[in-house]
N, C-alpha and C positions, 0 to 999 in steps of 0.2 A: 628858851631852854638858857638858864643862868650856869656857867659854868665854872663856879668859884671852887677849885680843888685845889688844896694843901697852901690856901693863902692865895694865890695867883695863879698860878701853873695853866696854862693855856689863855688867860685873860690879854696878854700881851700880844697874841696874834689878832685880833682885831685891829690892831694898828693896820693890818695888811688890806682890811676891806678897802676896796677902791684903788690901790696900787698898780701899777704895770709895772710888770717883770720886764727889766733889761737886758741881763745877762746870768747866766747860768753855766758855772764852773764845776767839773766832774773830776773827781781826784780816783786815778785808776791806774791799773798795772801798767807800768810803763812798755812794754814789749809789743802786745797785739791785744788793744784793750776791746775792740769791736769782737772777740773771739776769747775773752775771759770768764770765765763761768762763776767767777767767785766776788768779783769786783763790779761796780765801784762801792766804796763805802762812804763817801761823803759828798753832798752838792752843797756848792755855795750860791745863794739864788741874789742876784741885785736887783733894785727896784727904780725907776724914773723918780726924779725929785723927791727922795727920800735918803736919809743918811744912816741906815742900819740895811743890813744884808741878813738873810737867813740861812742857817747853818744847819742841812741835816745829816745824821751822821748814825750808821749802823752799829746796833749795840754788841754787847760780845753774847749775847744769847740767841741771837736768831730771829729775834721775833719782837724786839723793840726799837725803837729810834731815838736818838737822841736830838731835841730840836732846841736852837737858840737863837735868839736875834742879838743881834751883835753891831757896834758901831764900825761904820765904814771905816773910819781911820784906821782900824786892824787888819781890813782885807788884803793889804798888800803884802803886810807880813805873813799872813795866814798862807796865802798862795805861794811865797816863796818857800814857806816852811814845809809843804806838801810836794813841791815841784822839785823832783831830784831825777831828771831825765837821762842824767849819764851814770847814774848809778843801776847797774842791772837787778832787774827783779825787784824794783820798789815802786813807787808810786810817781806818778806826773799827773798836773794839773790839764785839763782841755778844756777847750771853750765848748759849750755844747752849740751846735748846728740847729738850724732851724729843720732840715731833714730828719733829724733825730726823734724820736716821740718824745723825749722830755723838752726838746727844742721846740715843740710846739705850742710852748707855754709864752715862749719869747714875742712880747709886745703885745700881750694879752693883759687886759683890766682885772683883777680879782674881784670876785661878786662877794664870794666869802670861801671860808675855809672848813673843812670837817675834819676833825681827826678823833682816833681814839685814845682812850686811858684805861688801864686795868681797872676793874671792878675792886672794893676793897677786900673782897675775899670771892674765891670761887671754888670749884673741886675738878680735878682732873683726874680720871681713873680712882675714882675715891679716895683721894687725897685733897684736904683742904689747902689753899694756898692763899697768902696775903699778897693783895697786886701789889705792883711796882709804881705808883703813884707820879711817880717824877720823871717818868719814860713815858713815850707816846708809841702806840701800835700801828697807826698809819698816820698821813696828812694826804688831804683832799684838796686840790684847787679848784674852784668852780667859776669858769669865765666865760659866762655868755653861754653858748652850745659846748662847750669844752669842758670837760670833768677829767682831770688827770690826779690819780692815786699814786703815791709813792710809800712804799711798804718794805719790809725786810721779810727775806725768805730763808731758811737755815742752808739753802744752796747757791743761791743766786746773788747775795750781797742785798745792794738795795735794788727794788725792781721797780717799774715804772707800767701802768697800766691805764689805757684811757676806757676799758670794761666797766659800764655803770655798775655791773653786776659781780664783780670779782670776787671771787670766796679767797677771802685771806686767812691764813693760819691763827687757829684758837679763837673764832670769832665771839666765842659764848664768854671768854673770859674779860671781856670789854665792854665799854659803854662808847657812845659816838657821842659827841658833843659837834657845835659849829658854831660860828661867828657870824650867822646871819639875823640881822637886827631884827627880823621879824619873829625869831625864836629867842632871843634874850629876855 
């Protein structure tokens, strides 16, 4: 499937096919991140032998993600910008550990990425809505036997699931694309 959307939204994700995930940073509440029900809002993912990192940010509406591929040269400044450990009730950057669900991606080679983008138009409760084609609904990393989905829920901030049949919010409102070369 060719996913030429609004020019090239999503095409740049092809660059990540075959890349190995090196580090993952989470931006989260700085007092008790493991018991925080509403965050993290941002993941920063770096790759071995690749000069860009992936930024995944929860959006304002609780159902979309902002996903960008950025130059590694800006990573240090981005980490400093989000890391406020001495300010109560603000964000802090945490390095993801291998024993965390998201950490299962560490050291894994990406076979392909699957993602959701709003349909041009869809109907919810009888109301016609124009899709937000510049945002993503989810992103799923397929790495060998591991499939990990990052999505946003209205209550939980960014969610992470390894359930292959995960029920995502508003599934009828988006189309699914992937970077699998066999489908392009």
